[in-house]
C-alpha positions in Angstrom: 66.3 -2.1 -120.7 67.0 1.6 -120.1 65.7 4.3 -122.5 68.0 5.5 -125.2 68.0 9.0 -123.6 66.6 9.9 -120.2 66.5 13.5 -119.1 65.3 14.3 -115.6 64.9 17.6 -113.8 67.4 19.6 -115.8 67.8 23.2 -114.6 70.0 25.9 -116.0 70.4 29.6 -115.6 72.5 31.9 -117.8 73.0 35.6 -116.9 70.3 35.6 -114.4 67.7 34.0 -116.7 66.2 30.6 -116.3 66.9 28.6 -119.5 65.9 25.2 -118.4 63.2 24.7 -115.8 62.7 21.1 -114.6 63.1 19.6 -118.1 62.3 15.9 -118.1 61.6 13.4 -121.0 62.7 10.2 -122.5 63.7 9.1 -125.9 62.9 5.4 -126.6 64.8 2.9 -128.8 63.4 2.3 -132.3 61.9 5.8 -132.8 62.6 9.2 -134.2 61.8 11.9 -131.7 61.3 15.5 -132.7 62.5 18.2 -130.2 60.5 21.3 -131.2 60.2 24.8 -129.8 60.8 28.5 -130.8 64.2 30.0 -130.9 65.4 30.5 -127.3 63.2 27.7 -125.9 66.2 25.8 -124.5 66.5 23.1 -127.1 70.2 23.5 -127.9 71.1 23.8 -124.2 69.3 20.6 -123.5 70.9 18.7 -126.4 74.4 19.9 -125.2 73.7 18.7 -121.7 72.8 15.3 -123.1 76.1 15.0 -124.9 78.2 16.2 -122.0 78.7 19.8 -123.2 77.6 21.9 -120.3 78.2 25.2 -122.0 79.1 28.3 -120.1 81.6 27.9 -117.2 80.1 28.6 -113.8 76.5 28.6 -114.9 74.3 27.1 -112.2 72.9 23.7 -113.4 71.3 20.6 -112.0 69.5 17.4 -113.1 70.3 14.2 -114.9 70.9 13.3 -118.5 71.6 9.7 -119.4 72.4 7.9 -122.6 71.8 4.1 -122.7 71.5 4.3 -118.9 74.7 6.3 -118.2 75.8 9.9 -118.1 77.8 10.7 -121.2 81.0 11.1 -119.1 80.6 7.5 -117.8 80.2 5.9 -121.3 83.1 3.4 -121.9 83.0 3.8 -125.6 81.0 7.0 -126.2 81.4 7.2 -130.0 79.8 3.8 -130.4 76.9 4.8 -128.2 76.1 8.4 -129.2 76.7 10.6 -132.3 76.1 14.3 -132.1 75.6 16.7 -134.9 75.8 20.3 -133.7 74.0 23.3 -135.2 77.3 24.7 -136.4 80.1 22.6 -137.9 83.0 24.1 -135.9 85.7 22.8 -138.3 88.9 24.5 -139.3 88.2 26.2 -142.7 91.6 25.3 -144.1 91.1 21.5 -143.6 89.6 19.1 -146.1 86.5 17.0 -145.2 88.7 13.9 -144.7 91.2 15.8 -142.5 88.4 17.1 -140.3 86.9 13.6 -139.8 90.3 12.1 -139.3 91.0 14.4 -136.4 87.7 13.5 -134.9 88.4 9.8 -135.4 91.8 10.1 -133.8 90.3 11.7 -130.7 87.8 8.8 -130.6 90.5 6.2 -131.2 88.9 5.1 -134.5 90.7 4.0 -137.6 90.7 5.5 -141.0 88.1 3.0 -142.1 85.6 4.9 -139.9 86.4 8.1 -141.8 86.0 6.5 -145.2 82.6 5.0 -144.2 81.3 8.2 -142.8 82.3 10.2 -145.9 80.7 7.6 -148.1 77.5 7.5 -145.9 76.9 11.2 -146.4 77.9 11.4 -150.0 81.2 13.3 -149.6 83.7 10.7 -150.7 84.6 12.7 -153.8 84.5 16.1 -152.1 87.7 18.1 -152.8 89.0 21.5 -151.7 89.0 23.1 -148.3 86.0 23.4 -146.0 86.0 27.2 -146.5 84.8 26.5 -150.1 82.0 24.1 -149.1 78.4 25.1 -149.6 76.1 25.2 -146.6 74.7 21.8 -147.6 78.2 20.2 -147.8 79.0 21.6 -144.4 75.8 20.1 -143.0 76.6 16.7 -144.5 80.1 16.9 -142.9 78.6 17.6 -139.5 76.3 14.6 -139.9 79.3 12.5 -140.9 80.9 13.4 -137.6 77.9 12.1 -135.8 78.1 8.8 -137.7 81.8 8.2 -137.3 81.5 5.5 -134.5 78.4 3.9 -135.9 76.5 4.9 -132.8 73.2 3.5 -131.6 71.9 7.0 -130.5 71.9 10.1 -132.8 71.3 13.6 -131.3 71.0 16.1 -134.2 70.6 19.9 -133.8 68.9 21.3 -136.9 70.4 18.6 -139.3 68.2 19.6 -142.2 69.4 23.2 -142.4 71.2 23.9 -145.7 70.3 20.6 -147.4 68.8 20.7 -150.8 65.6 18.6 -151.5 67.6 15.5 -152.4 69.7 15.9 -149.3 66.6 16.2 -147.1 65.1 13.1 -148.6 68.4 11.2 -148.1 68.6 12.3 -144.5 65.0 11.4 -143.7 65.5 7.9 -145.2 68.8 7.5 -143.3 67.3 8.4 -140.0 64.2 6.3 -140.6 66.4 3.3 -141.4 68.5 3.9 -138.2 65.4 3.9 -136.0 63.8 0.9 -137.8 67.1 -1.1 -137.0 66.4 -0.4 -133.3 68.5 2.8 -132.9 67.2 6.1 -131.5 67.1 9.5 -133.0 66.5 12.9 -131.2 66.5 15.9 -133.5 65.5 19.5 -133.5 64.2 21.3 -136.6 62.3 24.4 -137.7 60.7 23.0 -140.8 58.1 21.1 -138.8 55.7 20.1 -141.7 58.7 18.7 -143.6 59.9 16.4 -140.8 56.4 15.5 -139.5 56.2 12.2 -141.6 59.5 11.1 -140.1 58.6 11.6 -136.4 57.2 8.9 -134.2 57.2 11.2 -131.1 57.4 14.8 -130.2 58.8 16.7 -127.2 57.6 20.3 -127.2 59.8 22.8 -125.2 58.6 26.3 -124.5 60.2 28.9 -122.1 62.6 26.2 -120.8 59.8 23.7 -119.8 58.4 20.6 -121.5 54.9 21.3 -122.5 54.1 18.0 -124.4 55.7 14.6 -124.7 54.2 11.8 -126.6 53.1 10.4 -130.0 53.1 12.8 -132.9 49.5 12.0 -133.7 48.4 12.7 -130.1 50.1 16.1 -130.4 48.2 16.8 -133.6 44.9 15.8 -132.1 45.4 17.8 -128.9 46.7 21.1 -130.2 45.2 21.9 -133.6 41.8 23.0 -134.7 40.0 20.7 -137.1 39.2 22.3 -140.5 36.7 21.0 -143.0 36.6 22.4 -146.6 32.9 22.7 -147.6 31.1 23.4 -150.8 27.3 23.6 -151.3 24.6 24.9 -153.7 24.1 28.0 -151.4 27.3 29.0 -149.7 26.1 32.3 -148.1 23.1 30.6 -146.4 25.1 27.6 -145.3 27.8 29.9 -143.9 25.3 31.9 -142.0 23.7 28.8 -140.5 27.1 27.3 -139.6 28.1 30.6 -137.8 24.8 30.5 -135.9 25.9 27.0 -134.6 29.2 28.3 -133.3 31.4 27.5 -136.2 34.1 29.8 -137.6 33.8 30.2 -141.4 36.4 31.6 -143.8 36.0 32.0 -147.6 38.5 30.0 -149.7 39.5 30.3 -153.4 37.2 28.5 -155.8 34.0 29.2 -153.8 34.8 26.9 -150.9 34.5 27.7 -147.3 36.8 26.5 -144.5 34.9 25.6 -141.4 36.4 25.3 -137.9 34.5 24.2 -134.7 32.2 21.6 -136.3 32.8 18.1 -137.5 31.8 17.0 -141.1 28.7 15.2 -139.9 27.5 18.2 -137.9 28.1 20.4 -141.0 26.0 18.1 -143.1 23.2 18.2 -140.5 23.2 22.0 -140.4 23.0 22.0 -144.2 20.0 19.6 -144.2 18.3 21.7 -141.5 18.4 24.8 -143.7 17.6 22.9 -147.0 21.1 23.5 -148.5 22.6 20.6 -150.5 26.2 20.1 -149.4 28.3 18.9 -152.3 31.7 18.6 -150.6 33.0 17.8 -147.1 36.7 17.4 -147.0 38.4 17.3 -143.6 41.9 18.9 -143.9 44.6 17.1 -142.1 46.3 19.2 -139.4 49.9 20.1 -139.9 52.6 19.9 -137.3 53.4 23.6 -137.6 49.7 24.4 -137.1 49.5 22.2 -134.0 52.7 23.8 -132.7 51.3 27.3 -133.3 48.1 26.4 -131.5 50.0 24.9 -128.5 52.1 28.1 -128.1 49.0 30.3 -128.3 47.4 28.2 -125.5 50.4 29.0 -123.3 50.2 32.8 -123.8 
């Protein structure tokens, strides 16, 4: 069985600048894959190539992007295969939510039942008024509804959490997790990395138009972030000096604790025993996705 999404050797140049440089990765079925990178890394350009939107006319481009084994243009029923949520809604401000989705459904040869289901799915069934009066969160839900119209197996979402309130973010996380658990595939970009980390099975990290990491989220965390241990003892100054002499980096924290990088908890305990300092707390701090990403970018500079 082919991967949900396969990207191979994508290249793109805009205005004399290389935007994508041999970008290659896969998105498997049954997983949520996070597509992360700083602004300008090439994420949106890549997502648009996947969904058949090549962007600027005449821009040199090369490579392959397949969804369920086919280029988007070759899909027989594209809306049932792939749903795309762009970073901007792109709707006529004078339309209602229903009118906007009905126009999308008409182009996709879908009935009004699809519109009703999508509105209900995103919680906009009772939305009234024109899109110009919608909050940012309502606009984001409407963009997501457009992606869900054809009940697709693959979802490609560009910054789908932007503008959603906490309840909306929780709803979307649960909705995407459920989609992947049913065997579908999700590829999403987002800036709030620590918030989406529990949702992600895999990570693709893009920087300066090149893929710098592709794999399990936990592997990314282990590979790119410094380990931190929160330490308390009966003689913090002496212990801190001893740890520094063993190559650790030590920073003071509120409440009298010290944060130690460069040594594991067992090594810290041994250093304390060697200088006759009783260690009363050793708490390894779990690495965050944003910290891992920051460390990965620093390694590339």
